C-alpha positions as CSV (number, residue, x, y, z in Angstrom):
1,F,-11.1,49.1,46.5
2,D,-8.9,46.2,45.7
3,P,-5.6,45.9,47.5
4,I,-3.1,48.4,46.2
5,P,0.1,46.7,44.6
6,I,2.9,48.9,46.1
7,L,6.6,48.5,45.3
8,I,7.8,51.7,47.0
9,P,6.8,52.9,50.6
10,P,4.2,55.6,50.7
11,D,4.6,59.1,52.3
12,F,2.6,61.0,54.8
13,D,1.5,64.7,54.7
14,G,0.3,64.9,58.3
15,E,-3.3,64.2,57.3
16,R,-3.2,61.6,54.5
17,L,-1.0,58.8,53.5
18,W,-0.1,59.0,49.7
19,V,0.5,55.8,47.8
20,A,1.7,55.0,44.2
21,A,-0.5,52.3,42.9
22,T,2.1,51.0,40.5
23,S,0.1,48.5,38.5
24,G,-3.1,50.5,38.6
25,G,-1.6,53.7,37.3
26,Y,-2.8,56.2,39.9
27,L,-1.9,58.0,43.1
28,A,-4.1,57.1,46.0
29,A,-4.6,58.9,49.4
30,F,-6.2,57.7,52.5
31,D,-6.7,58.8,56.2
32,P,-4.7,56.3,58.3
33,D,-7.4,56.4,60.8
34,D,-10.0,55.2,58.2
35,P,-8.3,53.0,55.7
36,A,-11.6,52.1,54.2
37,G,-11.7,55.6,52.9
38,L,-9.1,55.0,50.3
39,E,-9.3,57.7,47.4
40,R,-8.0,57.4,43.9
41,A,-6.5,60.8,43.8
42,T,-5.3,61.1,40.3
43,R,-4.2,58.9,37.2
44,I,-0.5,58.9,36.6
45,R,1.3,56.9,34.0
46,G,3.6,54.5,35.7
47,P,3.7,56.0,39.1
48,R,6.7,54.9,41.3
49,E,8.1,56.9,44.2
50,V,6.0,59.4,46.2
51,R,7.3,62.2,48.4
52,V,5.5,65.0,50.2
53,G,6.8,68.5,50.4
54,L,6.9,72.1,49.0
55,D,3.1,72.1,48.9
56,A,2.8,69.3,46.5
57,I,2.9,65.5,46.2
58,W,5.9,64.5,44.0
59,V,5.7,61.4,42.0
60,T,8.3,59.7,39.7
61,T,6.9,58.1,36.7
62,G,8.6,55.0,35.2
63,G,6.6,55.1,32.1
64,N,7.8,58.4,30.7
65,G,10.8,59.4,32.8
66,R,9.2,62.3,34.4
67,V,8.6,63.8,37.8
68,V,5.1,65.3,38.4
69,A,3.8,67.5,41.2
70,I,0.3,67.0,42.3
71,D,-1.6,69.7,44.2
72,P,-2.8,67.8,47.4
73,E,-6.1,69.6,47.6
74,T,-7.3,69.7,44.0
75,R,-5.6,66.4,43.0
76,E,-4.5,68.0,39.8
77,Q,-1.1,67.9,38.2
78,V,0.5,71.3,38.6
79,R,3.9,70.5,37.1
80,G,5.7,67.8,35.0
81,L,9.3,67.7,34.2
82,P,11.4,65.2,32.2
83,V,14.2,63.6,34.1
84,G,15.3,60.7,31.9
85,P,14.8,56.9,31.3
86,L,14.2,54.7,34.5
87,T,13.5,57.8,36.7
88,Y,14.3,56.5,40.2
89,G,15.4,58.3,43.3
90,L,13.3,61.2,44.6
91,A,13.9,63.4,47.5
92,V,12.3,66.7,48.6
93,S,14.0,69.3,50.9
94,D,12.7,72.4,52.2
95,R,13.7,74.3,49.0
96,F,13.9,71.8,46.1
97,A,12.8,68.5,44.8
98,W,15.5,66.1,43.4
99,A,15.1,63.2,41.1
100,A,17.6,60.9,39.2
101,S,17.6,58.9,36.0
102,E,19.1,55.6,36.5
103,R,19.9,55.0,32.8
104,S,21.5,58.5,32.1
105,G,23.0,59.0,35.5
106,R,21.4,62.5,35.5
107,M,20.3,64.2,38.7
108,V,17.8,66.9,38.4
109,K,17.2,69.8,40.8
110,I,13.6,71.0,40.7
111,A,12.6,74.4,42.1
112,P,9.0,74.6,43.1
113,R,6.7,77.3,41.5
114,R,5.5,79.7,44.0
């Protein structure tokens, strides 16, 4: 793989490092003990921030103002929610994911599906 252009720090799930390839439009994962094993996990329109928690990989998207949840095993999107233009600011607690829209000033609390 070519170097991954990253604007936001990656997050670690205990096994893999998850990275938003912002200019490539995908979420990547790799084992830190084997960086040559980089895997393009899934295509995402305008990925920005990545956070791990609540049995998902959460990603903000700059392209369409959404937060998506990716299943770390299947690499499939399991949830997508609108937040607003310029989605920026993502946090995951032990109960909820939180995201904000810079343009609207809106903060969204996202309950995981169980």
